[in-house]
Every structure is written in structure tokens, then in C-alpha cells.
C-alpha positions in Angstrom: 0.0 0.0 0.0 1.3 3.4 -0.8 0.3 7.1 -0.5 0.4 9.2 -3.7 0.0 13.0 -3.5 0.3 16.1 -5.5 -0.2 19.8 -4.7 -4.0 19.5 -4.6 -4.9 15.8 -4.1 -3.9 12.5 -2.5 -4.7 8.9 -2.9 -4.0 5.6 -1.2 -3.4 2.7 -3.6 -3.0 -1.0 -2.7 -0.4 -3.5 -4.1 -2.8 -4.3 -7.0 -3.1 -0.7 -8.1 -6.6 -0.3 -6.7 -7.5 3.1 -5.2 -8.6 2.7 -1.6 -9.3 6.3 -0.9 -8.9 9.7 -2.6 -8.9 13.2 -1.2 -9.1 16.2 -3.6 -9.1 19.9 -2.7 -11.4 21.3 -5.3 -11.4 24.8 -3.8 -10.4 27.8 -5.8 -6.7 28.6 -5.4 -5.3 32.0 -6.0 -2.0 32.1 -7.8 -0.2 32.7 -4.5 -2.1 29.8 -2.8 -1.1 27.4 -5.6 2.5 28.6 -5.4 2.6 28.1 -1.7 1.3 24.5 -2.1 3.7 23.7 -4.8 6.6 25.0 -2.6 5.3 22.9 0.3 5.4 19.7 -1.8 8.7 20.6 -3.4 10.2 20.9 0.1 9.0 17.4 0.9 6.1 18.3 3.1 2.7 16.6 2.9 -0.3 18.7 1.8 -3.4 18.5 4.1 -5.1 15.9 1.9 -2.1 13.5 2.2 -1.9 14.1 6.0 -5.6 13.1 6.3 -5.2 9.9 4.3 -2.0 9.1 6.3 -4.1 9.3 9.5 -6.7 6.9 7.9 -4.0 4.6 6.5 -0.9 4.8 8.6 0.6 1.8 6.9 0.7 3.6 3.5 
């Protein structure tokens, strides 16, 4: 099982490639908000959607 994430979404996938759960932030991002999220991910930090899934699936 592994956790996949991007600047605005996250998913947990099992060993067969099946999606177990998905979180998407479909809110409106300003240019500055998108930039901040991209910097967050580029620095190796998890976005809120990934943190939420990691709480649900700590083994991911």
C-alpha cells in the first residue's frame, strides 16, 4: 500500500493498483495559494489531503 500525492490531491493505492481512498481539494486557489502549495510539496512536506489519508491509512 502506498500514498500518492500532488499539490492538490492525494490517494492511497494497494499493491494491485486499486484506489482505496482519494482526497481532492477542489477549492479555488489563488496564484499565491497554488504557489505556496507547490513549494510545500517541493520541500518534501505533505499537503493537508495527504496528511488526512495518512491518518486513515498509517501503513501507507
